[in-house]
N, C-alpha and C positions, 0 to 999 in steps of 0.2 A: 392742585387738583380741587375742583369745585363741584360740590354735589347739588344737583337740582332735579326736579321732576319726581317721578314716582318709581320707587324701588320696592320689590317684594321680598319679604323674608320667607325663605322656602322651607316647607316641611321636609324632614329627613325620611326617605323611603326605607321601610323595613319589609322583610318577607314574613311569612307565617311562622317561621322558626326563630324570629326575633334577630335576624341577621340583616346587615345593610344590604339593600337590593339595588345594585348598580344598573341593572336592566330597567327597572322602574325609573331610576334617576334619569337615564338617558332618554327614555320616552317622554317623561314629564318635561325635561329641559328643552326638548324639541318644540313642545307647545309653548313654553314660557318664552323662549328666545324668538319665537315667531310673533310675539305680542309687542306692543309699543313701549314696554317697560324700559326705563333708563338703566336698570341694573338689578342685581339680586344680592340677597344676604343669606349666607349659610351660617348655621350654628347659632341662631338667635333663639329667642324664647319659644317661638312656634316651630323651630327646628329641633326642639327637644334636646338642646345642647347639654343640659345638665344630666342627661341620661346616657351620654356617650362616653366611652373610654377615650383616652388621648389618641391611641393608635387608630381607632375608628374615625375620630374627627379628622385626623390627617389624611386618611384614605379617602374620605368623602371630599375634602377640599381638592385633593389631587385629581380625582375623577371628574369633579365638576369643572375644574379649570380647563380640562381637555375639551369640554363640551360648550362652554360659554365663550362666544366670540370675543376677541381682544377689544373690540370697540364697545363692549357692554361692561359696565362696572361690576366687579365681583368683590363684595365685602365679606369678611369672615369674622364671626364672633370669637374673640380671644380673651374675654373676661374670665379670670380665675380668682380664687380667694386671696392668694398671696401675690405680692408684686413680682416676686421671682418667677412664679409659674405663669403669670400673665405675660411677662417679658418673653419667656420661652415659647409660649403659644403664639405670640405676635411674630416672633422670628421664624417659627416653622410655617406660619401662614404666608409670610412674605416669600419664603423660599419655595413654597408650593404654588405661587402665582397670584396670591390675593393682591388686589389693587389697594386695599385699605383694611384696617381691622376695626371692629366695633367692640368697645370695652365697657361692659357694665360695671356698676359700682360694686365693690366687694360688700358682702352683707352678713357673713357669719358672725362677726363681732360688730353688729350694726350700731350698738350704742356708743362705740368708740370711733365710728367713721365720721369724724369731725371734718369741717372744711379744710383744716390744715392737713389732716391725714390723707384726704382725697386729692388735694393739690399735689402733695408729695408723691402719692401713688401714680397718678396720671403723668406727672412730669418725668418720673423715672422710666415709665413704660414708653412714653413718646421719645425720650432721648435714645432709647435702645431699639425701638422698632424700625425695621428697614422700610416700612411702608407707612403712610399717613394713618393717624388715629382719629376715630370718631367716638366721642364720649357717648355714653348710653345711660340715661336716667329713667328708671321705671320704679318709682317709689312704691307704687301699689303692690308690686311683686316682691321687691327686695326689702322694703322697710327703711331704705336709705334714700335721702333726698339730696341730690347734688344741686346746691343753691346757686343763684345767679352770681353772688360775690366770688365763689370759688370758680365758677365757669369763666368769669371775667378775667381772672388771673391766668387760667389755662388757655384762653382764646388767643393770647399773645404768643403762645409757643409755636414755633415754626412748623412742627410736625403734627399739630392738632388742627384738624380741618373743619370741625363742627360738632354738633350734638344731636343725637336722636332723643327727643323728649316725648315720653309716652303719657305723661300726665295731661289732664284736661283743665287745669286751673288757668283761667284766662290771664290773670295778673302775672303769674309765674312765667307763662309763655311770652307775654309782652316784654317782660324784663330780659328774657333771652333774646328775643328778636332785636331788641335795642343793641345787643352786642354783635349783631350780624355785620359782616364786612365781606369784601371780595375774597378773603381767604378763610372766612369762618361762616359756615352755613348752619342754620337751625332747621331741622326737619322734625315733623311730628310723627309719632308712632301710633296715633289714634285715628283709625278710619272712621270712627263715629263722629269725630269733630274736624274732619279734614277741611271742609269748606270754611269753617270759622278760623281755623289755623292759617289757611291760605290768605284769608282776608286780613289776618293780623300781621302777615308779612313773612311767613316761613318760606323757605326755598323749595320745599317739597315734602314728601312723606315716605316713610318706610312702613308700609301698611300690610298687615296680614291678609286683609280682604283683597289686596291687589293680586295675590297668588290665585285667587278664585275668580275675580272679576277685573282683570287687568285693563281691558279696554274702557270700562266704565270709570275706573279710578283715574286713568290718564285723561279721559275726556273731561272729567270734573276739573282736573288741574288746568287744562287749557281753557275751559269756559271761564274760570276765575281770572286767568291771565288776560283773557280777551275782554273782560268786563261784562260778561253775560251772567250776571249774578242771579237773576230770577231762575234761569234754567239750571244754573249750577246748584242753587239751593234745593230745587226740586229733585235733582239727581242725588244730592246728599241724603235726602229723606228716604229715597229708595234704597240706597246703600246702607243706611242706618238700620232699616228694617231687617235686612239680611244679616248684618253684623251682629245685631242684638241676639239673634237666634243662633247662628252658626258659631260665633266666637264667644259672645257674652254668656250664653247658656251652656255650651258644650265644649268650648276651648279647642285644644289641638285635635281631639277626637272628632269634634264637629267639623272642623276644617277639612280633615282627611275624608270624612264621609261626604261632605259637599263636593270636594274635588273628584271623588269617585263618581258621583252622580253627573258631574260635568265632563266625564271622560278622561280625567287625569288621575289614574290610580297610583297612589303613593303608599299603598299598603296600610296596615294597622298602626295605631300608636304603640309606643314601646311601654311595656309594663313598668311601673305599676299603673300607668294610665290604661283605662278600659275603652274598648270600642263603644260607639253609641249603640243603644238597643233599637228595637224596631220602632218604638214610639218616637224616639228622638230622630231616627232616620226619616220618618214621615214628616216631622216638623221641619227638618232641614230641607227636604224636597219641596215642601210648601213654600218656604221662604224663598227658595231659588226660582220658583215659578214666575215671580214678578219680573225676572230678566229673561226675556224670550230668547231661546236658542242656547241657553247655558247648560241646562240639564241634558245629558245624553239620552 
C-alpha cells in the first residue's frame, strides 16, 4: 500500500445533544467522496478523537466504511496511550474495514518517550495490526517528537507504510524525506506549508483544510507535480490566509463553522470545546470569501 496525494482528516459529526450524528455523516461523506481527494482519515486530531469513547469510535468507523467507496483509502486513528490499547484499537479498526491505521505518539509520560520506547511501541503495534500502520508525529500538540533516527529504524518494518509529519521544521522534514522509498511515504500534516513540503519531496498531505477546500488542495498538489510552481505558490498563499483564520485561530470549532458555511453541516464541536461566537463566525466567513463558490 502506497500513500500519495491529498487526504482529508474528517471532523466527527455530533448533534445538539452531543451524540454522534450519522445522518450528518452520510450527508457530509456524499460531498467529500464526490471530491478528488485520495482518501479520508477518521479519528484524527480534527476528528476530536480524544473526546470519543471507544464504542463511539468503533461505531463511527463502521458507519463510515459503509459510505466510503472501496477505491478510496480510509485511514483510522488508532493511537492510544498504552501499547496494549493501541494494538486493540488497530485490530478493531482493521476488523471494521479500515485500510490502514494512523498511530500518534503516546504522550502522557512524555518525558519518558525516548526513541527506544517509541521504536518498541510502534514495532509491537505494527506486528499485531491486521492493516498497515502510518506513524503520526505532531510534537506541537503532544510534546513528543518522533525523531528521524527512530523513524529510520521503523521504516524498515514491513507493516509500517509511512509517516504523517505535522511539524513545519524544514530540516526535520528533509531528513524524513530522505527516508522515503516505494514502501515508505512521508506526508505532511500542515496545510500552511503544503507547497514547501511538496517541493521538499513529500508524497502528499493529510490536511485539515482539505476537508473544507478539497479541490484547491488537490489542485495545488497537481500544480507542483506538473512543475507549475508560480501558480502553485500563489494558490498556497490563498490557502494559507484561510488556514490561519479557520484553523490557526479557531481550531476544530472554526473548521466546523466554516464547513457549515460551505454547506457541509457536521454539527457543533464536542464539549469542552465551544462553538465559535458571532464575531468569529464573521471572521471565518470573510476568510472563505476569497474562494468563490465555497460559502453556501
